[in-house]
N, C-alpha and C positions, 0 to 999 in steps of 0.2 A: 398179776391181773392190769394194775396200773400202767407200766411198761409196756403191755402187748398191745401191738397196731398192725392192719393189714399192710402189708409190705407190698409196695409194688413195683418195686426196681431190687434185683439181687445183681449180688458179685456171680464170676463163673466159678469161684473154687469148690471145689467139693467139702461135704462134711465129713469126717471120718467113722467109719463104720460104728464104733463103740459109741458116739454122740449118738447117732441115730436108734442106737438099740437103747440106749438109756430112755432116750424120749417114749418110746413103744413100752418099754417096759413099766413107766410110770404111768402112761395113759391106760395101758390093761388093767389098773386098780379102779376104776371107772364103774360107779353102779351102775346095774340094770336090774329091768323087771324080773323076780325070778332069779339073779344071777345067769340070765341067761347069756349076756356077753354075744351078743347078735352081730358085732362089727366083724369082718375080716378086710385087710388091709393090703392093699399093692403098694410097693416102695419102688419108683421107678429111679435110677441114675445112671448116670456114663452114658453109652451108645443107647440104653434105652429108654432115658428121658426126653432126648433126642428125637429117639424114633414117633416117640409118643408126640413131641412136640409138632412134628412135620403133622401128622395125621391129622390133630385136632384144628391146626392152621389150615389144612386143604380145607377141611370138613366146613370151617369157618367163613372162609373165602368163598367157597361155592354157595354159600346160603343155603345149605342141605335143610331139609324139612324136619324140625326138632322131633327126638324120640325120647322124650325123658321118662322117669320110671315113676316120678312123683310130680302130680300138677303143680304148676308155679303157681304165685299168687295172681288170684281173680283179676283184683284190683287194690290199690292202693288208694287208702283214704282219711282223712282227718289228721292225728298226728303222724301215722305212719307217710303219709305222702308229703307232709313236711320234712320230716327228718331224710326222707329219700332223696329230696331234691335236694335239701342243704347238702347231704354226703356229696351228690352228684356236681354241685357247683364249686364245692372244693375243689373236688378231683381236678374239674377242668380249668379250673384257676391255677391251679399247682403246676399244670404242665402246660398252659398259656393257651388253650383252645377257647376259642370266641364263642360264647353263645350265641346257638342257630347255624354253629359251623359242621352241617351234618354229615359233612367227609370228613372231618377230624374226629367227629364222634365216633367214626365207625373204625378209623386208625386205632385210636383207644380202646375201643370194645374188642380188637382184634388182640391188644396185650394181653387178654385173658386167656386165650388159646396159646401164646405163646408162652406162657406161665411166668409172664415178665420177667424171662431170662433165668430162672432160678434151677439151679443144678440137680434137684431133687422135685418128685412131685408124689405124692400119697393119695391112691384111690380107694375110698372107704365104701364098702357097700353091708347091705343091711341081708339079713336073712327074711324074704319075704312071706311064707307064713306068719312072722309075728306082726307083720302089719304097721299101722303107724306107729306103733310103741316100739319096734324094732328100730324104727328112723329116728325118733328120740332117742333113744339111749346110744343111737351111732353118733346124733349131735353134741350130748356131753361127752361122747370119747373125745369129737373134733375139738372141742373146745378145752379139754384136759391136754391132749397132745400139743395144742398152741401155747399152752399156758407152760407146761414143763420146756418144750421147745425155747420160750422166753427166759426161763429161769438157766438157761445153758447158754444164752447169747446167739440162739438161731432165730432170725425171723421168718415168721409164716404170712401165709395170707389164705383162709378157707374160699372156694372158689366152688359156687353153685352152678356156674354159669358153664363148666366143665359136663355136668351131669344132663344137658341138652342132648346131647348125645350119648346117652346111655348104652344104646345098643352098638354102637361103635367101639366103646369102652371096653364092652363085654366082649366084643370079638376079637379086638387088639391083643389083649393080655387072656384069652382063653378062661374068662370069668366062668363059673357054671350058670344057665339061663336061669336057676331059682334066686340069683343074689339079684338085688336093687341096688342100684348107684345112688348113693346118697348126695357125697360131692369128691372134692379134688382139696388135698392141698399143698400148694407150692411153698417150699421152703429154702432153706439157706443161708447165706449170711449178707444182710442188708448193705445195698448200696447207699451208704450214708448221704452222699454227696449229692444223689437224686433230688430234685425238687420234688417229686410225687413223695417222697417219703417225711416231705418235711409239715404235712400239716396233721392235723387229728379231729378226730369225729367228738361231737358234744356226747354227754350222756343227760338223760331225762333224771329229773331230780327226784327223791324219795317222794313229794309229795303227787309226784306224777303218774306214780305207777305202783303205790303200796296205800292199801286201805286198811289201819288197824282199827282192830273190833275187840276192845273190852270188856 
């Protein structure tokens, strides 16, 4: 948990299938409401991930209207807004983007849809009838997937940005209409030499988020 970070530059080398399967087996231990295990996972590798990457870049480059299955945050305010800003400034500083350079912001945003050059992508979907709690359970699955990956030396980044085009993802992978796209996960080996992988976001202290009642 302490070693995990959001990787934004990957090496092209694919992972061995047994490594991916180990990550998936560990993540499958995730707790869920009434043990419903609402997650389904598509893993794209090799030519499949290249086709997916090309499709997502094309959608984002055309600025196609969003079609996400879950509403994105209505607004950021208070501590959430401050943390979001700090995270963004760290990212832009790491890649040399000058504040206010909208063209550079757009280029960096497109990197999400390029999957940061990752050799693998996971798409996580939830069972629609289970509603928000199905999505919450999938969030726990995503966290455990990333933690298991880190334990094996595999880098990850959870990508809500991909879910902006949920309809296109369903069509591309032939996912059933009653599945809801929660997010994607790009994963592989980190490019440790890339400056973008050199910063770490801060975490709030316990005093900020925990209220003890005795």
